[in-house]
Residue frames relative to the residue before (quaternion, step in Angstrom):
aa qw qx qy qz dx dy dz
M 1.0000 0.0000 0.0000 0.0000 0.00 0.00 0.00
S 0.2483 -0.7831 0.5535 0.1369 3.51 -0.51 1.19
A 0.6543 -0.4895 0.3739 0.4386 3.59 -1.21 0.28
E 0.6518 0.5520 -0.3072 0.4196 3.52 1.03 -0.78
S 0.6908 0.4862 -0.2706 0.4617 3.55 1.17 -0.65
I 0.5630 0.6065 -0.3980 0.3959 3.62 1.21 -0.18
H 0.0501 -0.7700 0.6357 0.0216 3.56 -0.84 1.01
Y 0.0297 -0.8231 0.5671 -0.0082 3.55 -1.03 0.61
N 0.3403 -0.6777 0.6169 0.2107 3.47 -1.41 0.34
G 0.0952 -0.8267 0.5538 0.0300 3.55 -0.31 1.23
K 0.3997 0.7309 -0.4740 0.2852 3.61 1.22 0.19
M 0.3603 -0.7081 0.5591 0.2369 3.53 -1.01 0.86
N 0.1655 -0.7800 0.6016 0.0488 3.51 -0.98 1.07
R 0.1431 -0.7810 0.5966 0.1166 3.54 -1.29 0.26
T 0.4423 -0.6490 0.5478 0.2884 3.56 -1.09 0.74
D 0.7008 -0.4619 0.3390 0.4250 3.53 -1.34 0.17
S 0.6890 0.4512 -0.2770 0.4950 3.56 1.16 -0.60
G 0.6112 -0.6240 0.3131 0.3728 3.61 1.25 0.15
I 0.4136 0.7025 -0.4767 0.3289 3.56 1.23 0.36
A 0.3051 -0.7740 0.5313 0.1597 3.61 -0.64 1.08
F 0.1155 0.7906 -0.5920 0.1056 3.54 -0.94 0.89
L 0.3209 -0.6892 0.6164 0.2050 3.47 -1.44 0.42
R 0.1974 -0.7663 0.6043 0.0932 3.53 -1.20 0.65
T 0.3966 -0.7251 0.5184 0.2196 3.55 -0.72 1.12
A 0.4738 -0.6652 0.5009 0.2867 3.56 -0.95 0.88
E 0.5684 -0.6250 0.4235 0.3271 3.53 -1.03 0.83
A 0.6077 0.5762 -0.3645 0.4072 3.58 1.12 -0.68
N 0.5353 0.6211 -0.4184 0.3907 3.65 1.10 -0.33
F 0.7371 0.4196 -0.2091 0.4866 3.64 1.18 -0.61
D 0.3713 0.7719 -0.4584 0.2370 3.56 1.32 0.22
E 0.8002 0.3126 -0.1380 0.4930 3.61 1.06 -0.64
L 0.2042 0.7911 -0.5423 0.1958 3.56 1.12 0.70
V 0.3253 -0.7419 0.5469 0.2115 3.59 -1.07 0.69
D 0.8643 0.0827 -0.0726 0.4907 3.54 -0.93 0.95
F 0.6318 0.5020 -0.3177 0.4979 3.58 1.16 0.53
P 0.0913 0.8478 -0.5142 0.0923 3.61 0.43 1.19
F 0.4434 0.7606 -0.4037 0.2488 3.57 1.28 0.13
E 0.5045 -0.6734 0.4572 0.2882 3.55 -0.93 0.91
P 0.3782 -0.7303 0.5018 0.2681 3.64 -0.83 0.79
H 0.1118 -0.7431 0.6567 0.0631 3.51 -1.25 0.64
Y 0.1693 -0.8009 0.5714 0.0576 3.57 -1.11 0.66
L 0.1902 -0.7291 0.6496 0.1014 3.47 -1.20 0.87
D 0.3640 -0.7199 0.5507 0.2143 3.55 -0.98 0.89
L 0.0667 -0.7868 0.6135 0.0079 3.58 -0.73 1.08
D 0.7676 -0.3564 0.1940 0.4962 3.59 0.24 1.27
G 0.7897 -0.3145 0.1396 0.5078 3.54 0.92 0.98
L 0.6461 0.4261 -0.3364 0.5365 3.60 1.31 0.00
R 0.3491 -0.7419 0.5450 0.1754 3.51 -1.07 0.82
M 0.1089 -0.7834 0.6115 0.0205 3.55 -0.75 1.19
H 0.2852 -0.7850 0.5318 0.1400 3.55 -0.63 1.16
Y 0.0990 0.7610 -0.6409 0.0164 3.56 -1.26 0.56
V 0.4235 -0.6268 0.6004 0.2595 3.44 -1.42 0.62
D 0.0460 0.7753 -0.6291 0.0328 3.61 -1.06 0.72
E 0.1188 0.8216 -0.5341 0.1600 3.52 -0.05 1.37
G 0.7078 0.4560 -0.3123 0.4400 3.60 -0.98 0.65
P 0.6964 -0.4729 0.3241 0.4318 3.60 -1.26 0.27
R 0.5038 -0.6941 0.4286 0.2842 3.55 -0.98 0.81
D 0.6950 0.4403 -0.2601 0.5053 3.56 1.25 -0.40
A 0.4863 0.6764 -0.4184 0.3619 3.61 1.26 0.17
P 0.6023 -0.5112 0.4312 0.4360 3.62 -1.15 0.19
V 0.3851 -0.7649 0.4811 0.1875 3.58 -0.92 0.85
A 0.1884 -0.6845 0.6923 0.1294 3.48 -1.31 0.78
L 0.0855 -0.7886 0.6085 0.0238 3.60 -0.50 1.22
L 0.1078 -0.8327 0.5429 -0.0165 3.56 -0.43 1.30
V 0.0708 -0.8358 0.5434 -0.0330 3.58 -0.44 1.26
H 0.2390 -0.7969 0.5478 0.0880 3.54 -0.78 1.12
G 0.3212 -0.7100 0.5914 0.2073 3.54 -1.45 0.13
M 0.7227 -0.4345 0.3344 0.4208 3.55 -1.12 -0.75
P 0.6761 -0.2332 -0.6969 -0.0531 1.61 -2.00 1.56
T 0.3735 0.8036 -0.3966 0.2397 3.53 1.23 0.54
W 0.2162 -0.7347 0.6149 0.1880 3.55 -1.24 -0.31
S 0.7770 -0.3613 0.2140 0.4690 3.61 -1.29 -0.09
F 0.4752 0.6549 -0.4340 0.3962 3.59 1.23 -0.22
L 0.5631 0.6358 -0.3665 0.3800 3.60 1.12 -0.58
Y 0.7391 0.4194 -0.2093 0.4838 3.51 1.23 -0.62
R 0.3089 0.8077 -0.4671 0.1845 3.57 1.31 0.25
H 0.7107 0.4352 -0.2870 0.4724 3.66 1.07 -0.58
M 0.6607 0.4962 -0.3225 0.4618 3.57 1.25 -0.13
I 0.5940 0.5883 -0.3871 0.3888 3.60 1.03 -0.62
P 0.6785 0.4997 -0.3508 0.4085 3.74 0.63 -0.78
P 0.7069 0.4185 -0.3196 0.4723 3.67 0.79 -0.77
L 0.5961 0.5296 -0.3824 0.4668 3.62 1.13 -0.47
L 0.6377 0.5118 -0.3427 0.4626 3.58 0.97 -0.70
R 0.6558 0.5148 -0.3100 0.4570 3.54 0.95 -0.76
A 0.6552 0.4972 -0.2777 0.4964 3.57 1.27 -0.60
G 0.6092 -0.6075 0.3261 0.3919 3.61 1.29 0.07
Y 0.4979 0.6434 -0.4449 0.3745 3.64 1.15 0.35
R 0.3509 -0.6073 0.6609 0.2670 3.42 -1.51 0.31
C 0.1961 -0.8133 0.5432 0.0710 3.58 -0.68 1.12
V 0.0083 -0.7674 0.6401 -0.0362 3.55 -0.76 1.10
A 0.0664 0.7711 -0.6249 0.1024 3.57 -0.83 1.17
A 0.1636 -0.8112 0.5586 0.0558 3.50 -0.51 1.27
D 0.3346 -0.6659 0.6176 0.2512 3.52 -1.43 0.28
H 0.4369 -0.6606 0.5387 0.2873 3.58 -0.77 0.94
I 0.5886 -0.5189 0.4734 0.4003 3.57 -1.22 0.57
G 0.7485 0.3460 -0.2750 0.4943 3.61 -0.87 0.98
F 0.7622 0.3363 -0.1513 0.5321 3.53 1.31 -0.19
G 0.8295 0.2209 -0.1335 0.4952 3.60 -1.21 0.36
R 0.8010 -0.2615 0.2246 0.4894 3.55 -1.02 -0.94
S 0.4931 0.6607 -0.4179 0.3816 3.55 1.36 -0.07
D 0.6120 -0.5496 0.4225 0.3806 3.60 -1.24 0.47
K 0.3450 -0.7396 0.5573 0.1524 3.53 -1.24 0.73
V 0.2127 -0.7628 0.5987 0.1203 3.64 -0.24 1.21
T 0.3442 -0.7947 0.4796 0.1415 3.54 -0.89 1.02
D 0.5839 0.5555 -0.3670 0.4646 3.62 1.30 -0.12
P 0.3994 -0.7382 0.4753 0.2640 3.66 -0.48 1.05
Q 0.6671 0.5386 -0.3119 0.4094 3.55 1.03 -0.76
W 0.5301 0.6286 -0.4037 0.4011 3.55 1.27 -0.27
Y 0.6994 0.4988 -0.2474 0.4482 3.57 1.09 -0.77
D 0.2824 0.7024 -0.6384 0.1393 3.50 -0.97 0.94
I 0.6691 -0.5293 0.3294 0.4045 3.60 -1.21 0.26
A 0.5886 0.5576 -0.3746 0.4498 3.58 1.05 -0.70
R 0.6907 0.4723 -0.3034 0.4559 3.64 0.86 -0.84
H 0.6249 0.5010 -0.3444 0.4898 3.63 0.95 -0.75
T 0.6383 0.5135 -0.3309 0.4684 3.65 0.94 -0.77
A 0.6908 0.4751 -0.3088 0.4491 3.58 0.80 -0.90
N 0.6101 0.5591 -0.3479 0.4407 3.61 1.08 -0.73
L 0.6727 0.4766 -0.2990 0.4805 3.55 0.94 -0.94
G 0.6216 0.5518 -0.3403 0.4397 3.56 1.05 -0.74
R 0.6316 0.5152 -0.3352 0.4725 3.59 1.04 -0.73
L 0.6276 0.5201 -0.3544 0.4582 3.62 0.94 -0.66
V 0.6498 0.5131 -0.3156 0.4636 3.55 0.86 -0.97
S 0.6931 0.4847 -0.2824 0.4527 3.57 0.91 -0.91
V 0.6620 0.4997 -0.3132 0.4626 3.61 0.88 -0.91
L 0.7107 0.4078 -0.2655 0.5080 3.62 0.90 -0.80
D 0.2955 -0.7818 0.4954 0.2366 3.62 1.27 -0.20
L 0.1526 0.8218 -0.5314 0.1374 3.57 0.87 0.97
T 0.0062 0.7700 -0.6361 0.0494 3.53 -1.05 0.95
D 0.7898 0.2673 -0.2345 0.4997 3.54 -1.35 0.25
I 0.2197 0.8302 -0.4691 0.2063 3.56 1.00 1.04
T 0.1491 -0.6847 0.7029 0.1221 3.46 -1.16 0.84
L 0.2038 -0.8187 0.5328 0.0649 3.54 -0.51 1.27
F 0.1094 -0.7804 0.6147 0.0328 3.53 -0.90 1.01
V 0.0530 0.8337 -0.5442 0.0767 3.62 -0.52 1.13
Q 0.0457 0.7648 -0.6401 0.0579 3.59 -1.23 0.64
D 0.8312 0.1364 -0.1379 0.5210 3.50 -1.16 0.68
W 0.8146 -0.1456 0.1220 0.5480 3.67 -0.75 -0.97
G 0.4766 0.6349 -0.4464 0.4128 3.54 1.29 -0.02
G 0.5583 0.6171 -0.3729 0.4104 3.61 1.24 -0.40
P 0.7261 0.4170 -0.2328 0.4947 3.59 0.64 -1.10
T 0.7113 0.4432 -0.2738 0.4719 3.63 0.91 -0.85
G 0.7260 0.4524 -0.2487 0.4543 3.56 0.97 -0.83
L 0.6718 0.4801 -0.3075 0.4729 3.58 0.90 -0.86
A 0.5461 0.5925 -0.3983 0.4383 3.58 1.21 -0.37
Q 0.6061 0.5550 -0.3654 0.4372 3.61 1.06 -0.66
Y 0.6406 0.4988 -0.3238 0.4858 3.60 0.99 -0.86
A 0.6789 0.5092 -0.3110 0.4280 3.57 0.82 -1.01
N 0.7227 0.4486 -0.2389 0.4684 3.62 1.03 -0.77
T 0.7892 0.1090 -0.0404 0.6030 3.64 1.07 -0.68
P 0.0567 -0.8531 0.5172 0.0395 3.65 0.56 1.01
E 0.5909 0.6139 -0.3641 0.3760 3.60 1.10 -0.60
R 0.6404 0.5420 -0.3193 0.4406 3.58 1.19 -0.47
F 0.7284 0.4730 -0.2159 0.4461 3.66 1.15 -0.50
S 0.2364 -0.7739 0.5816 0.0828 3.51 -1.24 0.79
R 0.8086 0.0172 0.0672 0.5843 3.68 1.06 -0.62
L 0.1817 -0.7825 0.5893 0.0860 3.55 -1.07 0.78
V 0.1114 -0.7617 0.6373 0.0353 3.58 -1.01 0.95
I 0.0809 -0.8370 0.5407 -0.0242 3.50 -0.45 1.23
M 0.0067 -0.8246 0.5588 -0.0883 3.60 -0.50 1.20
N 0.8537 -0.2183 0.1542 0.4469 3.58 -0.79 1.05
T 0.4996 0.5880 -0.4527 0.4470 3.45 0.57 1.38
W 0.2074 -0.7578 0.5976 0.1598 3.57 -1.24 -0.28
L 0.1886 -0.6793 0.6710 0.2298 3.46 -1.53 -0.11
H 0.4614 -0.6785 0.4776 0.3140 3.60 -0.83 0.87
H 0.1600 0.7538 -0.6278 0.1097 3.50 -1.19 0.72
D 0.6606 -0.4902 0.3665 0.4347 3.57 -1.27 0.37
G 0.7965 0.3047 -0.2263 0.4707 3.53 -0.89 0.93
Y 0.5026 0.6383 -0.4500 0.3708 3.61 1.21 -0.22
E 0.2695 -0.7718 0.5627 0.1229 3.59 -0.83 1.04
Y 0.2765 -0.7695 0.5537 0.1576 3.61 -0.38 1.15
S 0.4444 -0.7297 0.4633 0.2354 3.56 -0.63 1.20
P 0.6257 -0.5100 0.4149 0.4198 3.57 -1.23 0.28
G 0.5930 0.5768 -0.3593 0.4319 3.60 1.10 -0.60
I 0.6560 0.4954 -0.3058 0.4803 3.56 1.01 -0.90
Q 0.6727 0.5075 -0.3001 0.4471 3.54 0.82 -1.01
Q 0.6528 0.4986 -0.3165 0.4745 3.61 1.03 -0.76
W 0.5948 0.5552 -0.3577 0.4584 3.62 1.11 -0.66
I 0.6194 0.5211 -0.3343 0.4828 3.62 1.00 -0.74
V 0.6780 0.5046 -0.3001 0.4423 3.57 0.81 -0.97
Q 0.7208 0.4630 -0.2652 0.4426 3.56 0.87 -1.00
N 0.6869 0.4389 -0.2711 0.5119 3.61 1.30 -0.27
S 0.5613 0.5580 -0.3905 0.4701 3.57 1.36 0.17
P 0.6794 -0.4655 0.3419 0.4526 3.61 -1.21 0.45
G 0.7751 0.2881 -0.2662 0.4953 3.51 -0.90 1.09
G 0.6033 0.5899 -0.3389 0.4162 3.52 1.34 -0.20
L 0.6860 -0.5140 0.3042 0.4156 3.59 -1.11 0.53
F 0.7535 0.3802 -0.2532 0.4729 3.60 0.70 -0.92
R 0.6303 0.5375 -0.3524 0.4355 3.66 0.95 -0.72
D 0.7620 0.3978 -0.2131 0.4644 3.62 0.90 -0.79
N 0.7692 0.3870 -0.1848 0.4737 3.59 1.19 -0.32
V 0.6863 0.3813 -0.2525 0.5655 3.60 1.33 -0.22
P 0.5256 -0.3825 -0.7408 0.1689 1.53 -1.13 2.22
G 0.3541 0.7188 -0.5492 0.2372 3.59 -1.22 0.20
K 0.8373 0.0835 -0.0367 0.5391 3.51 -0.23 -1.28
F 0.7766 -0.0678 0.0010 0.6263 3.67 1.11 -0.49
N 0.3472 -0.7245 0.5633 0.1930 3.51 -1.37 0.17
W 0.7326 -0.4402 0.2778 0.4386 3.53 -1.32 0.13
G 0.5931 0.5819 -0.3797 0.4067 3.59 1.07 -0.60
T 0.5857 0.5548 -0.3826 0.4503 3.59 1.07 -0.55
L 0.6394 0.5146 -0.3186 0.4743 3.60 0.97 -0.89
M 0.6840 0.4777 -0.3173 0.4509 3.59 0.83 -0.85
A 0.6434 0.5069 -0.3448 0.4584 3.64 0.97 -0.73
V 0.6528 0.4899 -0.3074 0.4892 3.62 1.07 -0.68
S 0.6826 0.5206 -0.2865 0.4254 3.62 0.89 -1.04
T 0.7236 0.3912 -0.2345 0.5181 3.57 1.18 -0.61
Q 0.4495 -0.7462 0.3924 0.2953 3.55 1.41 0.43
R 0.3408 0.7166 -0.5246 0.3083 3.55 0.94 0.93
V 0.7787 0.0672 -0.0237 0.6233 3.54 1.33 -0.39
S 0.4644 -0.6785 0.4862 0.2959 3.58 -1.02 0.68
P 0.6230 -0.5306 0.4216 0.3906 3.57 -1.20 0.40
Q 0.6295 0.5632 -0.3271 0.4237 3.53 1.03 -0.86
D 0.7228 0.4428 -0.2337 0.4763 3.59 1.09 -0.82
S 0.7827 0.3050 -0.1634 0.5174 3.56 1.17 -0.39
L 0.7746 0.3736 -0.2203 0.4603 3.55 0.15 -1.32
F 0.7040 0.4884 -0.2825 0.4314 3.61 0.73 -1.05
K 0.6554 0.5047 -0.2999 0.4752 3.56 1.04 -0.82
E 0.6786 0.4928 -0.2988 0.4555 3.56 0.94 -0.86
L 0.6133 0.5377 -0.3423 0.4666 3.59 1.12 -0.63
A 0.6970 0.4471 -0.2582 0.4977 3.56 1.23 -0.61
G 0.5704 -0.6343 0.3548 0.3827 3.55 1.31 0.14
E 0.5456 0.5894 -0.3941 0.4467 3.54 1.30 0.40
P 0.5344 -0.6046 0.4749 0.3512 3.57 -1.20 0.34
G 0.4648 -0.6782 0.4924 0.2855 3.53 -0.93 0.84
T 0.3879 -0.6854 0.5716 0.2305 3.53 -1.39 0.36
Y 0.0320 0.8426 -0.5258 0.1115 3.57 -0.20 1.33
S 0.4316 -0.6030 0.5830 0.3319 3.56 -1.15 0.47
D 0.6638 -0.5031 0.3553 0.4242 3.53 -1.24 0.27
E 0.6435 0.5199 -0.3223 0.4601 3.56 1.03 -0.77
A 0.6783 0.4924 -0.3012 0.4547 3.57 0.89 -0.92
L 0.6510 0.5114 -0.3179 0.4621 3.56 1.01 -0.74
A 0.6421 0.5296 -0.3205 0.4522 3.58 1.04 -0.77
V 0.6606 0.4919 -0.2919 0.4862 3.54 1.06 -0.86
R 0.6278 0.5272 -0.3410 0.4600 3.58 0.94 -0.85
N 0.7008 0.4644 -0.2855 0.4602 3.61 0.76 -0.98
S 0.6341 0.5389 -0.3426 0.4360 3.60 1.00 -0.55
Y 0.6660 0.4514 -0.2841 0.5215 3.53 1.10 -0.70
D 0.6496 0.5061 -0.3188 0.4694 3.64 1.13 -0.51
A 0.5320 0.7039 -0.3904 0.2627 3.56 1.09 -0.71
P 0.6631 0.5224 -0.3472 0.4084 3.67 0.88 -0.75
F 0.7758 0.3757 -0.1698 0.4777 3.57 1.14 -0.68
A 0.4488 0.7271 -0.4359 0.2825 3.59 1.26 -0.32
G 0.8493 0.1850 -0.1425 0.4735 3.47 -0.83 1.04
L 0.5893 0.6037 -0.3559 0.4020 3.59 1.23 -0.19
G 0.4246 -0.7468 0.4362 0.2680 3.58 1.22 -0.18
D 0.7975 -0.3112 0.2101 0.4723 3.52 -1.29 -0.21
A 0.6868 0.5040 -0.3111 0.4214 3.57 0.84 -0.88
G 0.6238 0.5997 -0.3238 0.3826 3.54 1.16 -0.54
V 0.6995 0.4232 -0.2514 0.5180 3.57 1.32 -0.33
T 0.2965 0.7833 -0.5027 0.2140 3.56 1.16 0.42
G 0.6289 0.5429 -0.3471 0.4351 3.59 0.96 -0.83
P 0.6890 0.4642 -0.3037 0.4664 3.69 0.69 -0.91
R 0.6367 0.5391 -0.3335 0.4391 3.57 0.96 -0.79
R 0.6952 0.5005 -0.3003 0.4196 3.59 0.98 -0.71
F 0.5540 0.6140 -0.4167 0.3775 3.64 1.06 -0.46
P 0.6833 0.4521 -0.3358 0.4648 3.72 0.72 -0.81
M 0.6671 0.5157 -0.3033 0.4439 3.54 1.05 -0.70
S 0.6644 0.4940 -0.2813 0.4852 3.54 1.36 -0.30
I 0.3835 0.6948 -0.5027 0.3428 3.60 1.23 0.21
P 0.4922 -0.7037 0.4086 0.3092 3.63 -0.58 1.04
F 0.5362 0.5967 -0.4154 0.4289 3.64 1.09 -0.37
H 0.7186 0.3958 -0.2040 0.5342 3.56 1.18 -0.72
D 0.8230 -0.0349 0.0796 0.5613 3.57 0.85 -0.99
P 0.2487 -0.8224 0.4880 0.1537 3.64 0.10 1.24
T 0.6449 0.5242 -0.3406 0.4397 3.62 1.05 -0.70
A 0.6932 0.4415 -0.2924 0.4889 3.62 0.70 -0.92
G 0.6968 0.4865 -0.2690 0.4531 3.55 1.06 -0.67
N 0.3792 -0.7548 0.4661 0.2631 3.57 1.29 0.04
A 0.0732 0.8785 -0.4709 0.0343 3.55 1.16 0.79
A 0.6678 0.5024 -0.3254 0.4425 3.58 0.79 -0.93
E 0.6830 0.4734 -0.3107 0.4614 3.60 0.81 -0.82
Q 0.6043 0.5519 -0.3577 0.4498 3.54 1.03 -0.73
A 0.6488 0.5135 -0.3116 0.4673 3.60 0.94 -0.86
R 0.6309 0.5119 -0.3365 0.4762 3.61 1.00 -0.78
H 0.6668 0.5165 -0.2974 0.4473 3.54 0.89 -0.93
F 0.5732 0.5982 -0.3520 0.4354 3.59 1.12 -0.82
G 0.6837 0.4847 -0.2743 0.4716 3.56 0.88 -1.04
I 0.6554 0.5234 -0.3123 0.4461 3.57 0.93 -0.81
V 0.6735 0.4913 -0.2910 0.4695 3.54 0.90 -1.00
N 0.6890 0.4821 -0.3040 0.4477 3.63 0.89 -0.84
S 0.7203 0.4133 -0.2728 0.4857 3.58 1.12 -0.30
T 0.3960 0.7434 -0.4638 0.2747 3.55 1.26 0.17
T 0.3283 -0.7101 0.5831 0.2188 3.55 -1.28 0.49
L 0.4607 0.6701 -0.4546 0.3635 3.62 1.24 0.02
P 0.5679 -0.5323 0.4713 0.4147 3.58 -1.22 0.36
V 0.0696 -0.7841 0.6168 0.0043 3.56 -1.02 0.96
H 0.0772 -0.7978 0.5979 0.0099 3.59 -0.76 0.97
F 0.1890 -0.7437 0.6347 0.0917 3.54 -0.86 1.02
V 0.0346 0.7429 -0.6681 0.0248 3.60 -0.86 0.97
W 0.0201 -0.8606 0.5050 -0.0621 3.55 -0.47 1.24
G 0.3513 -0.6894 0.5932 0.2222 3.53 -1.02 0.88
T 0.3130 -0.8220 0.4545 0.1406 3.57 -0.47 1.26
N 0.6679 0.4831 -0.3071 0.4756 3.65 1.25 -0.02
D 0.4379 0.7035 -0.4325 0.3552 3.53 1.17 0.72
N 0.2121 -0.7944 0.5549 0.1265 3.64 -0.67 0.99
V 0.5588 0.5751 -0.3925 0.4504 3.56 1.30 0.12
F 0.7639 0.0361 -0.0105 0.6442 3.58 0.77 -1.10
T 0.2316 -0.8419 0.4739 0.1137 3.51 0.07 1.35
T 0.6454 -0.5086 0.4085 0.3973 3.49 -1.35 0.28
E 0.5799 0.5783 -0.3682 0.4400 3.57 1.07 -0.65
W 0.6790 0.4774 -0.2940 0.4739 3.53 0.88 -0.91
G 0.6423 0.5429 -0.3235 0.4336 3.57 0.93 -0.93
R 0.6898 0.4718 -0.2743 0.4757 3.56 0.93 -0.91
T 0.5854 0.5520 -0.3569 0.4746 3.60 1.13 -0.59
W 0.6977 0.4633 -0.2922 0.4617 3.55 0.76 -0.98
H 0.6080 0.5804 -0.3327 0.4276 3.54 1.04 -0.82
T 0.6887 0.4761 -0.2981 0.4585 3.62 0.98 -0.82
M 0.5992 0.5653 -0.3824 0.4185 3.62 1.19 -0.21
I 0.7040 0.3200 -0.2439 0.5852 3.57 1.27 -0.17
P 0.3449 -0.8268 0.3972 0.1993 3.58 0.19 1.34
H 0.7466 0.3948 -0.2415 0.4779 3.61 0.93 -0.76
A 0.4483 0.6958 -0.4669 0.3113 3.66 1.21 0.01
T 0.3482 -0.7023 0.5795 0.2230 3.51 -1.29 0.55
W 0.2249 -0.7661 0.5896 0.1219 3.56 -1.25 0.44
N 0.0811 0.7297 -0.6773 0.0482 3.58 -1.05 0.88
E 0.0975 -0.7888 0.6029 0.0694 3.55 -1.17 0.49
V 0.1682 -0.7575 0.6234 0.0966 3.55 -1.31 0.56
P 0.4936 -0.6639 0.4651 0.3150 3.60 -1.06 0.61
A 0.3598 0.7283 -0.4821 0.3283 3.54 0.63 1.25
G 0.5276 -0.5968 0.5079 0.3280 3.46 -1.41 0.21
H 0.8326 -0.2495 0.1768 0.4619 3.49 -1.31 -0.44
F 0.7515 0.3695 -0.1880 0.5132 3.64 1.06 -0.82
L 0.0044 -0.8720 0.4891 -0.0159 3.56 0.73 1.05
Q 0.5765 0.5793 -0.3949 0.4197 3.60 1.07 -0.45
D 0.6480 0.5354 -0.3246 0.4336 3.55 1.04 -0.79
T 0.7858 0.3583 -0.1540 0.4801 3.57 0.88 -0.87
H 0.8035 0.2065 -0.0708 0.5539 3.63 1.04 -0.69
G 0.1609 0.8530 -0.4871 0.0958 3.60 1.10 0.63
A 0.6897 0.4759 -0.2877 0.4638 3.53 0.87 -1.00
E 0.6177 0.5205 -0.3574 0.4688 3.66 1.01 -0.62
I 0.6281 0.5343 -0.3553 0.4402 3.58 0.89 -0.83
V 0.6590 0.5056 -0.3072 0.4645 3.61 0.89 -0.96
S 0.6678 0.5109 -0.3213 0.4356 3.58 0.88 -0.87
F 0.6238 0.5324 -0.3491 0.4534 3.57 1.03 -0.61
V 0.6664 0.5074 -0.2966 0.4587 3.52 0.93 -0.97
L 0.6796 0.4965 -0.2962 0.4516 3.55 0.91 -0.93
A 0.6343 0.5151 -0.3443 0.4624 3.60 1.03 -0.66
H 0.6799 0.4562 -0.3163 0.4792 3.60 1.00 -0.63
R 0.5936 0.5784 -0.3736 0.4165 3.59 1.16 -0.45
G 0.3586 -0.7689 0.4557 0.2692 3.48 1.20 -0.64
């Protein structure tokens, strides 16, 4: 997708209750790579929440939950093998991300609201026999669904995430993420503008070096991308392209909601409660960890794994966004444990 081919709707919209939001034009998604899935939408009191829903309606469900700055596109390499294995795949975009509407008021966003929105989707679709896949902020928002309605779930797959609790040590990577998304930080002051989230994703998945992309774009020069890296960058940029500063309010709020920074916005007390419920589950639990992640380190993943005695452990030589680079391997691990 070239810059010239991106079309957008920059019009400010309002719900009946007065919530201001932007809606990404469908044309922005015309050239996605490896993502042929039909969009579906749930109305949330005038806001449109997008979700993928593929596979037989009476099949066991794979519920795939994303974090920041991604969207359901992150799971594009996992959905096909899960469908072949007989699952119905449901992957939602949090409000502020992907094809979902982008609320422009920063104070609208908090983890309790993201959790409630996902819960409404699970309830409206009446999902049961769920295998839950979570990573990044998908952990707090997704694992909350199991904690609140355990009868709907059959299996948990935990990837490079966390739940806040007393004694949790926030890594230097997490703390730096907060700094860089605060005023004066690299991402807060340059996204959008000098570069966009797709640049970060292309770099984080090692499709392009920072020297060839991020550093050049910060200097006002075009990055040097392979065709694959450019397609991936543009696919992660598509939800926000043309929406300006207000369009990235949702991603900006996730780092500011980390309980280390803001326990209230981060729903810290509920996260701690959910941590106890998850750790005492009798459901099958599978940890699949990207070992090259400086945000949720392998040491932390292994520590959490030991808290659930019957949980399994697999790892891949991936960074934080392991679904993007090792999706088929993740699915194969889970299917092998399923028997």
